[in-house]
N, C-alpha and C positions, 0 to 999 in steps of 0.2 A: 230663537235660530242663530242669532250672533253669537251668543254664548257657545252654542254647540261647535261654529264654525272655530272661534277663538282657540277652544280646547283642542279641536282638531289639527290646528295650526301650529300649536304649542308642541303634540306629540311628534309631529312632522318634524318640527326644527331640533327637537332633541334627539331624535333618531339621527337626524344628519349630523350633530355634533358628535353622536358617540361613532357613528361609522367614520368620521374623519380622523378621529384620534385612533384607530386601529390601524395596524398595517393592511395594505392591500392583500385580499386572498384569506382573511382570518376570520373566524368565527366568534361569536361572541363565548367569554368564558362561562363555563357550568360550575356548580358548587364542588368540592370535593366530597366524595361520599364515603372514602375510605380513610383512616388514619393509619398511617404506617407505624409499626412497631418499632420503639426506640432501640438501637442496638447497642446496649450498656448492659454492666454487670446487673444482673438481678437476683433477689432471692426469692424462693416459692415454697408451695406445699404439695403434696401429692398425697393419694391414698387408693384403694382399690381392692380388688377381689383376688385371692389366690386359689390356684389349682395345683396343690403340691402332692409331691410322691417322693417317695426313696427308691432309688435303682439298687435292687438287692443282689448281689452275686455271692452265693453262700454254697461253696462246693462239699461243704458238711452235712448238708442236708438230704437225704435219699427222696424226699419230695419236696421240692422248691417252694420258697414262698411266693405267692400271687399278692402284687400290692394293685391298689386302685386310687384315685386321688381323692384328697381330702381337701375340701372347701374352708378357707380361711380369709384372713384380711393382711394387709399392709398398710401402714403411714409413716409419713417420714418428712423430712424438709431438705432444701437441696440451694446450692447454688449456682446459676448458668452466667457461664464466662464467656464474651465473644474471643476468640482467637484471630480472627480477621477473615474475611469474604465469608463462606459459607459454614465455618467451624465453628463449634461451641466446645466448651468444657464443661461437665456438669458433675461435680463431686455431691454425693447424697448421703443421708444419715436416715437408714429405714429400720423401724420396727416390724417384723415380719413372723408372722404364724405359719409353721410348716410341718413337716411331717408326713405320713401315710396310712391309708387304711391297708390292714395287711390281712392275709386269709391263708391258712395252713391246714395241714392234717396232721391230727394227733392220734396216736397209736392207744387202741382200747385194751391194751395189756393187762392181764394175760387172756383176755377175750381176743378172738379174732377180729381183724378189721381196724378201719380208722375212723376218726370223726373231725368233722370238718368244724375248724375253730376259728373265729375273728377277733380281731385287735385294731386299736387305732393309737397311733403314736402322735403325741403333740409336742414339737420342737419349736422353742421361739428363739427367735435370734435377732439382734442387732447387727444390721448388714451396712457396710460402707461400699457402694459402687461407686467406679471412677469412669464415668460413661464420656466418650468423644461423640458430639453430635454432627450430622451433616444436615443442615436445614435450608430449605428453599426460600425464595422469597414469599411463597404462596402458604408457608406456614408446616408444610409437610417435614418430617426429620426422620433420619435413620441414626442408631446408635450402638455402640458396642463398646466393652471394655470391662477391666477385672473388678472382681469383688471380694471382698473379706468380710465372714461372717461371724459372729462371736455369739455364742451359746447362752443364754441367758436361763431358761427352764428346758427340762424334757421329763415328760409325763405318759406312762400309759394310762389312757382314759378308760380301758375297759376295766382294769382293777384298781384304778384310782393310786397308782402308785408311782412314785418318784424315782425316774431311773437316769436322772444327770449324770451318775458316776459311770454309765454304759456309753457315753457319747463324749467324744474330743470337742474341746472348748473352742476349738476355731475351724472354719469351713472355707477353703479357698476356691475359687471356682470363676466364671464370667458369664456376662450376659449379653443379649443382643435384642434390638426391639426396633420399634416404628411407632409413628406417633404425628398427633397433627396439632399445632399450637393458633388459636386464633388469634385476632389483633387486639382485643382485650385480654389476653392473657391466659384465659381458661382454653384447656385441651384435654386431647384424649391419649392414652400411651399404652401398648401392649408390649410386654419383654418376656422373654425367656431366659432363667438363669439356670445354669448347669455346674455343681459341685465338682470340682477336679478331684478333690481329696476324698478318702476314706473318711467318714466321721462316726464309725462304730469303735470304741475303745474295746468292747468285749469284757469278758471275766476270766481272770488268771486261772489256767488250768482247764477252761472249758474248751472244746471243740469249736464252739461258734465264733471264739478268736478268728478263724480263717474268713468270717464273712465280710463282705465290703459293703458297706452303705452308702450311696451318694444323693445327695439332693439334687432334686429337679423341680422349678415353681415357673409355671406360667401365671404372668401377673397381668389383669385388665383394669385401668382405673382412670382417675382423673388427675390433672396438674393444674396448678395455678401460679402465674409468673405476677408478682406484685409490680406495678407501674410499667408492664408492656407497652401500653399506647401512649406513653407521656413524652 
């Protein structure tokens, strides 16, 4: 009984000393459950799924070409550089598989009528987006910026034919997106990229030179910032 009374007295004394050390009206401190991300330049990786298509404007065709999304992927690296406050600058280098599924009507001449044909264009680009980001303390961010793409390969997958000569070597455009970055540096990002320039080179002496092909790509994927929570 004496031991229990002595222990109770020691706990009361310790609590009294602790209360005297704190300013009046304050409560005991609680452990910090959230590690704030450091606001320093960081490098990172990104990758995800592309839903790509070509916006085709071809006045030479009596039956317009119909395009559908082609599912592919992207992967790349980036640097995230603080500019002060909520602003970040993020230059990237991204390998991106793009292109489009295309449906068109083929004449049955000399027989009457037409036949529906399908083909799939596979365009590989090395894209360099230069994104300006606005990021909140909670990790949500919005981004916008210009982008230049360098054509690596172009192929008609239906005929297994190299068609790189039919496309221009560079593509100029812009991109905008939204995302969320966690305190450990792992995040998600959705971005829509629009090509501003006509990427179709065409064939000399062919009326398809009037066609205009512009890249359209919706990308959804993951990002990772090294050293975000240090």
